[in-house]
N, C-alpha and C positions, 0 to 999 in steps of 0.2 A: 539522561532526558529527563526535566520536572514530570508526573503527574499530568494527569488533564484531570476538572476535576469532570467533566460529562462522564468518564469512562468511567469512574470512581461509582458516579453517580447511579451509573446502569448492572455496571458488579449490584449493587449495593440492593437494586432492582429483580436482579433477577434470582439472587441469593434468598431475597422476600418472598418470592411467589414459587419457589424451585420447591420440587415433590420426591425428597430421599428416594421414595421406589421407586418412582422411574428416574432415579438417572441414570446415567451415559458421559463419561469424557473422550475422551481420544486427541491426544500427545503426536505433532507432529510435521519433517524435515518438507519441504519446498525445495528447489532445486531447477532451477534454468536460467540460460542465459538472455539479455537483455537487445534486441533488435529496434534498432527506430535511429530518431535524430533529434538533439541538444541544440535549442537554439537559442539566444539571449543577445545582448547591445553589441556581439562581437559578430555573429553571425551565428550562419546553421552549418552543425558537424553528425556526422554520422558515430555512434558509437560505438565503441570494440564489446565487442556480444563476451563476456565477464563470464562466468557462472552467476546468479545472485541465488544463499543462501535464507530461504522466509520460514522460518521457525511458526508452527500455531496450537493453537491451541481449543477445545471445541465444551463445553460443557455445557448436556441436554437435559433436559429436566419434560415429561410433559412435551407441549407444544413450546415449548422456551428453549430457545437454544443462546448464550453467551460465546460466541465468538473472537477469541486477539490473535488478530498475526503480528507480524514485526521482523524485520529486517534490522537490529539492533549496533554489527558491528557492516557498513559495506566496505566489496570493495572499491580499491583503486579502480573507476571508469576512464577509460581515456576515450580520446575523441580524437580517426580521424586513425586510429591506428598507432598514432605520434603521445611524445611525453609532454608535446608546448599546453599541453591543455587539458589535468582531467578532475574529474566528478565522484566525490566519495558525499555517499549517500544514506543515511535512516530513514526508517519512516516506523511509525507503528497506529495501529486500529483496532479499535473494541465495537461491536453491534450488536446487539439484545433482536435477536427477529424471535419472531411467532408462528406459527408454520401454521396450514390451515391445507381444507382439501382433502384429509384422508395422507398429510405430509407430501401431497403432493406439489406444494406454493408455501411459500415463508415471502416475509415482508418484516426487514429491521430496519433501525434507526442505528445511528453510534456515532463516532469521529474522527482522524484523519491524522497524522502528526508526521510532518515532516519536516529531515534537519539537514542542510543541503552545502558540503563548503568544495568552490570550484574554486579550485588552482590555476589559473595559467602562470605558463614559466619564460618569461617576454623578455622584456627590458626593464616592465617595471615591477614585475613581479607580482602580480595582484591575486592577491585571494579574496572570494567573497562568499562572506557565511549569509546563509538565512533557514529562518525557521518560520512555515510556514502551520497553519492550524486552520479547522471545520466540520462544519458536521459530515458525514456523512446517511445517505439515502438505497437502500437499495431491494432491486425483489428479484426469486428467482424461481426456476419452474422446473419440475423433471419435467424430459421429454422421452421419457421410456417408459414401459409398464413397470415392467423392475426396479427405478429410479435411478438407474446405474449413469447414465447420461442428461447432464443439469445444465442450466444455459444462468445464466444472472448479472443486469445492468446495477448498474454502479452509480451513482450520478453524488458530488457536493459541488453545490448551486455555486458557494459563496468559500475561501480560503483568502488566510491577511495570516500577513508575520511580515514581521522583519530583513530588513540583506543591509548586510554591511560588510562595507569594503575597506583593502588597505592594502596600501603600495607596500614596492620593500624601504621605500623614502620614508613610513613611520606615518602617514600622510592618511587619512580615514576618515567614511564618510558615510552614513546612512540613511533609506528609504524605505517607502511600506510598500512594498506588494500586495496587489487584493487579484481575484482569477477564479477557476473552479477545473475542475475537476471531472469526463467521463472514462467510466471504467466497462468492460465487457469478461467474462470469461462463460468458457467453456468447457463442463472438464468429462471425464467418467470415470466411473472406478470398478476397481475388480475387487469384491469383497474379501476376506478370509476371516478364522474363526477369532486372530489373536492384532492382524493387520491387515491391510489393505492395503494398493497400487495405485493413486489417482495419476490418471494420464491429463494432462490441459492446456491449451491454450488463453492468454489476457492479455487485451489489448485495451493500451492504456492512452488519455488524451488531454496530457495538463499544461495551461496555460496561462502564466499572469501576466500583473500587466503594473507599469511603477502606478500611485495615487497621482504623483508630483506633476509631470507631463503624459500617458498614458501611454509611455511608449512600450514595449515587449517588455522584460527582465525577466523571463523563462518560459520556455515549452519545451516538452518532452514529450514523443508521438516515435510506440510505440507497440511493437507482441514482444510476449513472455510465455514463449512454450517452455514447457514442466514436469516434471515429476514427484512429485512427492505420498515419500514413505510417510503410512499412521499409524500407529503401534493406540490399540484399544486400551486403551488401562482401565478403565469400571464397563463392561455390560452386564 
Protein backbone atom coordinates (compact mmCIF):
# COMPACT_ATOMS: atom_id res chain seq x y z
CA UNK A 1 0.00 0.00 0.00
CA UNK A 2 1.38 3.39 -0.93
CA UNK A 3 1.88 5.87 1.88
CA UNK A 4 -0.61 8.70 2.24
CA UNK A 5 0.64 12.32 1.96
CA UNK A 6 -1.86 13.50 4.58
CA UNK A 7 -0.85 10.71 6.96
CA UNK A 8 2.79 11.78 6.64
CA UNK A 9 1.83 15.40 7.35
CA UNK A 10 -0.13 14.39 10.47
CA UNK A 11 2.81 12.36 11.78
CA UNK A 12 5.24 15.22 11.17
CA UNK A 13 2.90 17.73 12.85
CA UNK A 14 2.44 15.51 15.88
CA UNK A 15 6.14 14.89 16.50
CA UNK A 16 6.91 18.57 15.92
CA UNK A 17 4.45 19.50 18.72
CA UNK A 18 5.15 16.52 20.99
CA UNK A 19 6.14 16.90 24.65
CA UNK A 20 8.55 14.04 25.46
CA UNK A 21 8.05 14.30 29.24
CA UNK A 22 4.33 13.52 28.83
CA UNK A 23 4.70 10.84 26.15
CA UNK A 24 2.76 7.56 26.28
CA UNK A 25 2.73 4.77 23.69
CA UNK A 26 0.17 1.96 23.27
CA UNK A 27 0.13 -0.98 20.89
CA UNK A 28 -3.08 -2.95 20.36
CA UNK A 29 -4.67 -5.92 18.63
CA UNK A 30 -8.41 -5.67 17.99
CA UNK A 31 -10.28 -8.85 17.03
CA UNK A 32 -13.93 -9.27 16.05
CA UNK A 33 -16.29 -10.50 13.30
CA UNK A 34 -18.05 -8.18 10.84
CA UNK A 35 -21.81 -8.82 10.92
CA UNK A 36 -23.63 -7.13 8.07
CA UNK A 37 -24.42 -6.93 4.37
CA UNK A 38 -22.47 -6.17 1.21
CA UNK A 39 -24.18 -4.65 -1.83
CA UNK A 40 -22.87 -3.96 -5.32
CA UNK A 41 -24.05 -4.14 -8.93
CA UNK A 42 -24.82 -7.85 -8.49
CA UNK A 43 -27.22 -7.34 -5.58
CA UNK A 44 -27.11 -7.53 -1.77
CA UNK A 45 -25.84 -10.43 0.34
CA UNK A 46 -24.88 -11.14 3.94
CA UNK A 47 -21.20 -11.57 4.73
CA UNK A 48 -19.80 -14.52 6.66
CA UNK A 49 -18.76 -13.28 10.16
CA UNK A 50 -15.03 -13.98 9.90
CA UNK A 51 -12.86 -12.60 12.77
CA UNK A 52 -11.01 -9.50 11.55
CA UNK A 53 -7.63 -8.61 13.18
CA UNK A 54 -7.08 -4.84 13.38
CA UNK A 55 -3.72 -3.46 14.56
CA UNK A 56 -3.51 -0.12 16.32
CA UNK A 57 -0.85 2.33 17.48
CA UNK A 58 -1.45 5.23 19.83
CA UNK A 59 1.10 7.94 20.70
CA UNK A 60 0.01 10.52 23.28
CA UNK A 61 1.87 13.70 24.13
CA UNK A 62 0.17 16.27 26.33
CA UNK A 63 -3.21 17.09 24.82
CA UNK A 64 -2.27 15.69 21.41
CA UNK A 65 -2.59 12.10 20.27
CA UNK A 66 -1.63 10.32 17.06
CA UNK A 67 -3.82 7.27 16.44
CA UNK A 68 -3.15 4.78 13.65
CA UNK A 69 -5.06 1.59 12.91
CA UNK A 70 -5.08 -0.82 10.02
CA UNK A 71 -5.95 -4.20 8.61
CA UNK A 72 -2.77 -5.04 6.66
CA UNK A 73 -3.77 -8.58 5.64
CA UNK A 74 -7.51 -8.92 5.24
CA UNK A 75 -9.03 -12.44 5.33
CA UNK A 76 -11.28 -13.70 2.54
CA UNK A 77 -14.86 -12.87 3.58
CA UNK A 78 -17.43 -15.05 1.87
CA UNK A 79 -20.95 -13.88 1.09
CA UNK A 80 -23.95 -15.95 2.16
CA UNK A 81 -21.54 -18.60 3.44
CA UNK A 82 -20.70 -19.77 -0.09
CA UNK A 83 -17.70 -19.52 -2.34
CA UNK A 84 -19.64 -17.88 -5.19
CA UNK A 85 -18.32 -14.49 -4.14
CA UNK A 86 -15.70 -13.35 -1.64
CA UNK A 87 -14.05 -10.08 -0.65
CA UNK A 88 -10.55 -9.35 0.65
CA UNK A 89 -10.33 -5.97 2.39
CA UNK A 90 -7.40 -4.04 3.81
CA UNK A 91 -7.54 -0.55 5.27
CA UNK A 92 -5.41 2.07 6.97
CA UNK A 93 -6.39 5.24 8.81
CA UNK A 94 -4.49 7.80 10.81
CA UNK A 95 -5.90 10.58 12.98
CA UNK A 96 -4.41 13.49 14.91
CA UNK A 97 -6.54 14.17 18.01
CA UNK A 98 -6.73 17.05 20.47
CA UNK A 99 -8.14 16.44 23.97
CA UNK A 100 -10.26 19.04 25.78
CA UNK A 101 -12.25 19.43 29.03
CA UNK A 102 -9.90 17.41 31.22
CA UNK A 103 -9.47 14.63 28.65
CA UNK A 104 -13.21 13.99 28.55
CA UNK A 105 -13.76 15.24 24.98
CA UNK A 106 -11.56 14.96 21.90
CA UNK A 107 -11.71 15.88 18.24
CA UNK A 108 -9.57 14.61 15.40
CA UNK A 109 -8.79 14.90 11.70
CA UNK A 110 -7.08 12.35 9.50
CA UNK A 111 -7.33 10.12 6.45
CA UNK A 112 -8.76 6.72 5.54
CA UNK A 113 -7.55 4.33 2.80
CA UNK A 114 -9.46 1.23 1.63
CA UNK A 115 -8.12 -1.50 -0.67
CA UNK A 116 -10.72 -4.07 -1.72
CA UNK A 117 -10.71 -7.09 -4.03
CA UNK A 118 -13.98 -8.91 -4.79
CA UNK A 119 -13.91 -12.23 -6.65
CA UNK A 120 -17.02 -13.73 -8.26
CA UNK A 121 -16.56 -17.38 -9.19
CA UNK A 122 -19.32 -17.35 -11.79
CA UNK A 123 -19.01 -18.24 -15.49
CA UNK A 124 -16.93 -15.11 -16.22
CA UNK A 125 -14.85 -15.26 -13.02
CA UNK A 126 -14.97 -11.48 -12.51
CA UNK A 127 -12.37 -9.82 -10.24
CA UNK A 128 -12.94 -6.22 -9.09
CA UNK A 129 -10.16 -4.24 -7.41
CA UNK A 130 -10.53 -0.77 -5.91
CA UNK A 131 -8.57 1.75 -3.84
CA UNK A 132 -10.57 4.49 -2.12
CA UNK A 133 -9.16 7.44 -0.12
CA UNK A 134 -10.88 10.17 1.91
CA UNK A 135 -10.59 12.61 4.79
CA UNK A 136 -11.68 11.44 8.26
CA UNK A 137 -13.20 13.65 10.98
CA UNK A 138 -14.06 12.41 14.44
CA UNK A 139 -15.33 13.52 17.82
CA UNK A 140 -15.37 11.46 21.00
CA UNK A 141 -16.41 11.77 24.62
CA UNK A 142 -16.07 9.88 27.89
CA UNK A 143 -19.52 8.89 29.16
CA UNK A 144 -18.46 7.99 32.73
CA UNK A 145 -16.38 9.80 35.35
CA UNK A 146 -13.63 7.18 35.23
CA UNK A 147 -13.48 7.63 31.40
CA UNK A 148 -13.72 3.88 30.80
CA UNK A 149 -16.88 4.10 28.69
CA UNK A 150 -16.42 6.15 25.51
CA UNK A 151 -18.50 7.09 22.50
CA UNK A 152 -16.89 8.12 19.22
CA UNK A 153 -18.44 9.42 15.99
CA UNK A 154 -16.51 9.32 12.70
CA UNK A 155 -17.44 10.93 9.39
CA UNK A 156 -15.77 10.55 6.03
CA UNK A 157 -17.93 12.95 3.95
CA UNK A 158 -16.11 12.37 0.68
CA UNK A 159 -14.14 9.31 -0.43
CA UNK A 160 -13.08 8.61 -4.00
CA UNK A 161 -11.03 6.15 -5.98
CA UNK A 162 -10.79 3.87 -8.98
CA UNK A 163 -12.26 0.40 -9.44
CA UNK A 164 -10.94 -1.99 -12.08
CA UNK A 165 -12.93 -5.03 -13.21
CA UNK A 166 -11.40 -7.97 -15.09
CA UNK A 167 -13.01 -11.05 -16.64
CA UNK A 168 -11.43 -14.44 -17.30
CA UNK A 169 -11.37 -13.71 -21.05
CA UNK A 170 -9.03 -10.76 -20.45
CA UNK A 171 -11.59 -7.98 -20.85
CA UNK A 172 -11.14 -5.16 -18.33
CA UNK A 173 -12.70 -1.80 -17.54
CA UNK A 174 -11.95 1.03 -15.10
CA UNK A 175 -14.40 3.43 -13.45
CA UNK A 176 -14.31 6.18 -10.82
CA UNK A 177 -16.35 5.81 -7.64
CA UNK A 178 -17.20 8.43 -5.00
CA UNK A 179 -19.09 8.20 -1.73
CA UNK A 180 -18.95 8.58 2.03
CA UNK A 181 -18.78 6.66 5.28
CA UNK A 182 -20.28 7.11 8.73
CA UNK A 183 -18.99 5.18 11.70
CA UNK A 184 -19.71 5.15 15.42
CA UNK A 185 -17.97 3.25 18.22
CA UNK A 186 -18.88 2.46 21.81
CA UNK A 187 -16.04 1.06 23.92
CA UNK A 188 -15.42 0.05 27.53
CA UNK A 189 -11.86 -0.36 28.79
CA UNK A 190 -10.62 -2.43 31.74
CA UNK A 191 -7.25 -0.80 32.52
CA UNK A 192 -4.17 -2.45 33.97
CA UNK A 193 -0.64 -1.36 34.83
CA UNK A 194 1.01 -2.79 31.73
CA UNK A 195 -1.93 -4.02 29.63
CA UNK A 196 -5.63 -3.29 29.18
CA UNK A 197 -8.65 -5.02 27.70
CA UNK A 198 -11.13 -3.02 25.66
CA UNK A 199 -14.57 -4.29 24.69
CA UNK A 200 -16.50 -2.49 22.00
CA UNK A 201 -18.94 -2.44 19.14
CA UNK A 202 -18.54 -0.47 15.92
CA UNK A 203 -21.27 0.44 13.43
CA UNK A 204 -20.17 1.08 9.83
CA UNK A 205 -22.18 2.52 6.94
CA UNK A 206 -20.11 2.87 3.76
CA UNK A 207 -21.52 3.63 0.31
CA UNK A 208 -20.06 4.64 -3.07
CA UNK A 209 -21.48 5.22 -6.53
CA UNK A 210 -20.04 5.31 -10.03
CA UNK A 211 -19.54 8.81 -11.42
CA UNK A 212 -20.52 7.96 -15.01
CA UNK A 213 -24.10 6.84 -14.25
CA UNK A 214 -24.54 7.40 -10.49
CA UNK A 215 -25.41 3.72 -9.94
CA UNK A 216 -24.41 1.87 -6.77
CA UNK A 217 -20.77 0.79 -6.79
CA UNK A 218 -20.32 -0.61 -3.29
CA UNK A 219 -22.14 -0.51 0.03
CA UNK A 220 -21.12 -2.14 3.31
CA UNK A 221 -23.35 -1.85 6.37
CA UNK A 222 -22.88 -3.74 9.61
CA UNK A 223 -21.66 -4.11 13.17
CA UNK A 224 -18.22 -5.11 14.39
CA UNK A 225 -18.25 -6.36 18.01
CA UNK A 226 -14.67 -6.71 19.22
CA UNK A 227 -12.20 -7.32 22.02
CA UNK A 228 -8.87 -5.48 22.01
CA UNK A 229 -5.67 -6.35 23.87
CA UNK A 230 -3.65 -3.18 24.50
CA UNK A 231 -0.01 -3.14 25.64
CA UNK A 232 1.21 0.04 27.35
CA UNK A 233 4.67 0.16 25.83
CA UNK A 234 5.65 3.52 27.39
CA UNK A 235 4.10 5.27 30.36
